[in-house]
C-alpha positions in Angstrom: 10.2 1.3 19.8 9.9 -0.1 15.9 13.0 1.7 14.4 13.3 2.2 10.8 15.0 5.0 9.6 15.2 4.4 5.7 11.3 4.8 5.2 10.7 8.4 4.3 7.4 7.6 6.5 9.4 8.4 9.0 10.0 11.8 7.5 6.5 13.1 7.2 5.9 16.2 9.3 9.7 17.0 9.8 13.1 14.2 11.4 12.2 11.4 14.0 13.0 12.5 17.6 11.1 9.9 18.9 13.1 7.0 17.5 16.3 8.9 17.7 16.1 9.1 21.3 15.4 6.0 21.9 18.4 4.8 19.8 20.8 7.5 21.7 19.2 6.1 25.7 19.3 2.7 24.1 22.0 1.9 21.5 23.8 4.9 20.0 25.0 3.1 17.7 22.4 0.8 16.0 22.6 -2.0 13.3 20.3 -1.3 11.2 18.6 -3.9 8.3 18.6 -1.8 4.5 16.3 -4.7 2.6 18.3 -5.2 -0.7 21.7 -3.9 1.2 24.4 -4.8 3.7 23.5 -2.8 6.6 24.9 0.0 8.2 25.3 1.5 11.5 23.1 4.6 12.6 24.8 6.5 14.8 23.0 9.2 16.4 25.2 10.9 19.5 26.7 13.9 18.8 29.9 12.5 20.4 29.8 10.2 18.2 29.1 11.6 14.9 31.6 14.1 15.7 33.9 11.8 15.3 33.1 9.6 12.7 33.3 12.8 10.8 36.5 14.3 11.7 38.4 10.8 11.5 38.8 10.0 7.3 41.0 7.5 8.1 38.7 5.6 9.5 36.0 6.3 8.4 35.3 7.1 4.4 33.7 9.2 2.1 34.2 6.5 -0.5 32.6 5.3 -2.7 29.1 7.3 -1.7 27.9 9.7 1.6 24.4 7.8 -0.1 23.3 5.0 2.3 22.7 2.5 -0.7 25.2 1.7 -1.9 26.1 2.8 -5.9 24.5 0.5 -8.5 27.1 -1.8 -10.5 29.3 -0.2 -13.0 28.5 3.1 -11.5 30.9 2.8 -8.0 31.2 7.0 -8.7 35.4 6.5 -9.0 37.7 8.8 -10.9 36.2 11.5 -12.7 33.1 9.9 -12.1 33.1 11.0 -8.8 31.8 14.4 -6.5 34.3 16.5 -4.2 31.5 15.0 -1.3 32.5 11.4 -2.0 36.4 12.2 -1.7 38.9 11.9 1.5 41.6 13.5 1.8 44.3 14.7 0.2 42.2 14.8 -3.6 39.6 16.6 -1.4 41.3 18.9 0.7 42.5 19.6 -3.2 39.1 20.4 -4.8 37.7 21.6 -2.0 40.1 24.1 -2.7 40.2 25.6 -6.2 37.2 27.3 -4.7 37.4 28.1 -0.9 38.1 31.5 -2.1 34.7 31.8 -2.8 33.3 30.8 0.1 35.3 32.0 2.9 33.6 34.3 5.5 34.6 37.8 3.9 34.1 36.8 0.9 30.7 36.2 1.8 30.7 39.3 4.0 31.7 41.6 0.6 28.2 39.8 -0.9 25.6 40.4 2.4 24.2 43.6 0.8 23.8 42.6 -2.4 21.9 39.2 -0.6 20.1 41.5 1.8 18.9 42.9 -1.8 18.0 39.5 -3.2 15.9 38.8 -0.2 13.6 42.6 -0.7 13.1 41.4 -4.2 12.1 37.6 -3.5 9.5 39.5 -0.5 8.6 42.8 -2.9 6.9 39.5 -5.4 4.9 38.2 -2.7 4.4 41.3 -0.1 1.0 42.6 -1.9 -1.1 39.3 -2.1 -1.1 38.1 1.0 -0.2 34.3 0.1 2.2 32.3 -1.5 3.5 29.5 -1.2 6.7 30.1 1.1 8.8 27.0 0.3 9.0 27.6 -3.5 8.4 31.7 -3.5 10.4 32.5 -0.8 12.9 30.6 1.1 14.1 28.1 -2.4 14.8 31.9 -4.0 17.2 33.0 -2.0 19.7 30.1 -3.3 18.9 28.8 -6.0 19.8 33.6 -6.9 23.1 33.1 -5.1 23.9 30.1 -6.9 23.1 31.3 -10.3 24.7 34.2 -9.8 27.9 33.1 -8.4 28.6 31.0 -11.6 27.2 33.3 -13.5 24.0 31.4 -15.0 20.5 33.6 -15.4 18.5 33.5 -11.9 15.5 32.4 -14.2 18.2 29.3 -14.6 18.5 28.6 -10.4 15.2 28.8 -10.3 14.6 25.9 -12.4 18.0 24.1 -11.4 16.3 23.9 -7.9 13.3 21.9 -8.9 15.7 19.5 -10.1 17.8 18.6 -6.9 14.1 18.7 -4.6 13.4 15.2 -7.5 17.1 13.9 -6.8 16.6 14.5 -2.5 13.4 12.9 -3.6 13.4 8.7 -2.0 12.7 6.7 -6.1 9.7 5.6 -4.1 7.7 8.6 -3.9 8.5 9.5 -7.6 7.6 8.7 -11.1 9.7 5.4 -12.4 12.3 7.1 -14.1 11.9 10.7 -13.0 15.6 10.7 -10.6 17.6 9.9 -13.5 15.5 12.4 -15.9 16.2 14.9 -13.4 20.1 13.7 -13.3 19.9 14.1 -17.1 18.7 17.0 -17.5 21.5 18.2 -14.9 24.1 16.5 -17.1 22.4 18.0 -19.8 22.9 21.8 -18.9 26.5 21.3 -16.9 27.4 20.3 -20.3 25.8 23.4 -22.1 27.7 25.9 -19.3 30.8 23.7 -20.7 29.9 25.2 -23.8 28.8 28.7 -23.0 32.1 29.4 -20.6 34.7 28.1 -23.1 33.4 30.3 -26.0 32.6 33.1 -23.6 34.7 33.2 -20.3 34.3 35.2 -18.0 34.6 35.9 -14.0 32.5 34.2 -12.8 32.7 30.6 -10.8 31.7 28.2 -13.4 34.4 30.1 -16.2 36.9 30.1 -13.1 36.5 26.7 -13.1 37.0 25.3 -16.4 40.2 27.3 -15.9 41.6 26.4 -13.0 43.9 23.0 -12.6 44.6 20.3 -10.3 47.5 18.7 -10.1 48.8 20.4 -13.2 46.2 20.0 -15.3 42.7 21.2 -16.2 39.8 20.2 -15.1 37.7 17.2 -17.8 34.6 18.0 -18.8 33.0 14.9 -16.4 35.2 16.4 -13.2 33.4 20.2 -14.2 29.7 18.5 -14.6 29.5 16.7 -11.6 31.8 20.0 -9.1 29.0 21.8 -11.2 26.2 19.5 -10.2 27.5 19.3 -6.4 27.9 23.4 -5.8 24.0 23.5 -7.3 22.2 20.9 -5.8 24.0 21.8 -2.0 23.6 25.2 -2.6 20.1 25.6 -1.4 19.8 22.8 1.0 20.5 24.4 3.9 19.2 27.9 3.5 15.4 27.1 1.1 14.7 24.2 4.1 15.9 25.5 7.2 13.9 29.0 6.4 10.9 27.2 5.9 11.4 25.1 9.0 12.6 27.4 10.9 9.7 29.8 10.1 7.0 26.4 10.6 8.6 26.5 13.8 8.2 30.3 14.8 4.6 29.9 14.3 3.8 27.2 16.4 6.3 28.6 19.0 4.9 32.5 19.1 6.1 33.1 22.4 9.4 32.7 20.6 8.9 34.5 17.7 8.0 37.5 20.0 10.9 37.0 21.7 12.5 37.7 18.9 10.6 40.7 17.4 11.7 43.0 20.2 15.2 43.2 18.9 15.8 41.2 16.0 19.1 43.1 15.5 21.0 42.1 18.4 18.9 38.4 19.2 18.7 37.7 15.3 22.6 35.7 15.8 21.4 33.3 18.2 18.0 33.4 17.1 19.2 31.4 13.6 21.9 29.3 15.6 18.8 26.9 17.4 17.1 27.7 14.5 20.2 25.5 12.7 19.9 23.1 14.8 16.3 22.7 15.3 15.6 21.4 12.1 18.9 20.1 10.9 18.0 20.4 7.7 20.4 17.4 6.5 19.8 14.5 7.7 22.2 11.8 7.6 26.1 11.2 5.6 27.0 7.9 5.2 30.6 7.1 5.8 32.9 3.6 5.0 34.8 1.7 7.3 38.3 2.1 6.1 39.3 -1.0 9.4 37.9 -2.8 12.1 37.2 0.0 14.9 35.3 0.6 17.9 32.2 3.2 18.0 29.9 3.3 21.5 30.5 0.1 22.0 30.1 -1.4 19.5 32.4 -3.1 17.0 33.0 -1.9 13.5 34.2 -4.0 10.8 36.1 -3.0 7.4 33.6 -2.3 5.0 30.4 -1.3 7.2 28.4 1.0 6.6 28.5 4.5 9.4 25.6 6.8 8.7 25.7 10.0 10.9 22.2 11.0 11.8 22.4 15.1 12.6 19.7 15.6 13.8 19.6 13.4 16.1 23.0 14.1 17.5 21.5 18.2 18.0 19.2 17.0 20.3 21.2 14.9 22.3 20.2 16.1 25.9 24.3 15.1 26.9 25.3 18.9 25.1 22.2 20.5 24.8 20.6 21.8 27.9 16.5 21.0 27.1 17.4 19.7 23.5 13.6 19.4 22.9 12.7 23.0 23.6 13.3 25.2 21.1 15.6 27.8 22.6 16.0 31.4 20.6 18.2 33.1 23.2 20.4 29.4 23.7 23.7 31.5 24.2 26.4 27.8 24.3 25.1 26.2 20.9 27.5 23.9 19.6 25.4 22.7 16.8 26.7 20.2 13.8 24.1 21.6 11.4 26.7 22.6 9.1 28.6 19.0 9.5 31.9 19.4 11.2 35.9 18.0 9.7 36.8 18.5 6.2 33.1 17.7 5.2 32.1 21.3 6.8 29.5 22.6 5.0 31.8 24.5 2.5 28.8 27.5 1.9 28.1 28.0 5.9 29.2 31.3 6.0 26.9 32.4 2.2 24.5 29.8 4.1 24.2 32.3 7.5 24.3 35.6 5.5 21.3 34.2 3.5 19.6 33.7 6.2 19.5 36.7 8.4 18.9 38.5 5.0 15.4 36.1 4.6 14.5 36.4 7.6 14.5 40.0 8.8 12.7 40.6 5.5 10.2 38.1 6.4 10.2 38.6 9.4 9.7 42.9 9.5 7.4 43.6 6.7 4.8 39.8 6.8 2.9 39.3 9.9 -0.4 37.4 11.5 1.5 34.1 9.6 -0.8 31.1 8.9 -1.2 28.4 7.4 -3.2 28.4 4.3 -2.9 24.3 3.7 -1.3 21.4 4.4 2.5 21.3 4.7 4.4 18.4 2.5 6.5 17.4 3.4 10.1 16.8 1.0 9.1 12.5 0.7 13.0 12.4 1.8 15.4 10.3 4.1 18.3 12.4 3.1 17.1 16.1 3.4 15.2 17.1 5.7 12.3 20.0 4.7 8.7 21.3 4.1 8.2 20.6 -0.1 4.7 22.9 0.1 4.2 25.0 2.6 1.1 27.6 1.6 0.7 30.6 3.9 -1.1 33.2 4.5 0.6 36.8 6.3 -0.7 40.5 6.0 2.2 43.1 5.0 2.6 44.9 8.0 
């Protein structure tokens, strides 16, 4: 079995479950060479991914959660570090600044408005009978929600989403300098938000972040920019990619779609969790060993990169019965599509409400789905999901 978890070619059409299956069965913690880098341990069993993600004392998020090391001179330390690349207690302090916006009760208060957004999104395409499901439906919801949370124009949320698509793509799949240009535009936009919210503060999250304190001091401009980029970037990943990949899975499994539609309201919660398991939109996160350790029978050395593959963990037959079967009625479903431990997805409660709202609106107002062209997947070994998905349908 040829194993290559760095090439974007391995992720064309979804995650490389053939490679993951072989690794779980033969080398669940496997050394993977890295051209131009030191190499890393690929972790594919559910129990091992769970353990690594929760043990921040042994497996640190610094200096990066990406497989590649930051370029020399850009080590993402100090004011240039995203919360995602911090460990407790610093991570806990920064997460606390926005946690109240993303609790389950806070998310439920937004449910009615999120359902109204879902209706508006489908209204925009329903009469045409065709659309690009990713950009015109799946991508719209998280873009609008994060824009409203931050107090930004909705159209700006859509443009910021386009930048995140560039940032998630492998550099070799883009024109030279495209990633750097997209990041520069993000920085420029965030700097404009700082100026706007300081001049005209409001009750939205961006203004509150600028006014809050960490250890008795206000956030620096750079800390705000990094926080802003993280919220915009992470705010759409799971919802957008799960909705597009999930609808594709339902089209490929019409028996499951039929089962769901018998009693959509009652069956949607288990269906949503199974589609999250099935799609696992975040492919992987890296950690760095702070000390020598043992994992899956392998000796991990201090400084080694350890990469958790969530899609592999979510198909582990030791945890899931018939893991390669889409079963929307699955009762026991301890998937970790949102991660686990201190770095579990902050926005997962809002994401679940967004997913439910969009699936309900799409599945009750559209029928006879068929692809109107080839599905192109995001060229990425970090985020998994369709990038374009031409779709034809009939209005119900």
